[in-house]
Phi, psi and omega in degrees: 000139183288144177278349182270149180262013180223155183228350179204182184298322180296312182289331174298315179297321178297318179293321177298320176300314180297317179295322177298317178296320179294317179297322176297313182299323179281353181078020181281333178226152183272337177202165184206120183237134175239125174260122182263130174241168183298331183236003182197178176225150173238139182245140176236115177242118185293138169208176188279345188244340188219131177239017179286147177291150179254151173283165176305322180296314180295317179297317179303311183296316180295312183292321178298317179297317179298312183293319178295319179296321180292332181280348183271000000 
């Protein structure tokens, strides 16, 4: 059985959404915005240096690292 909770771009984006909600709940980020398009999503996670939108892959990696670090 796979350790990943996603199998394609859509399910990866769904997992990134869940991680964003979890990071908000844990107080790790002050806001989390997802822009939905017909074929993709853009993520905005506030930080002091970058305001560029993230791809689902980038958002997943950043949010996963934050949530895992907070859990340690």
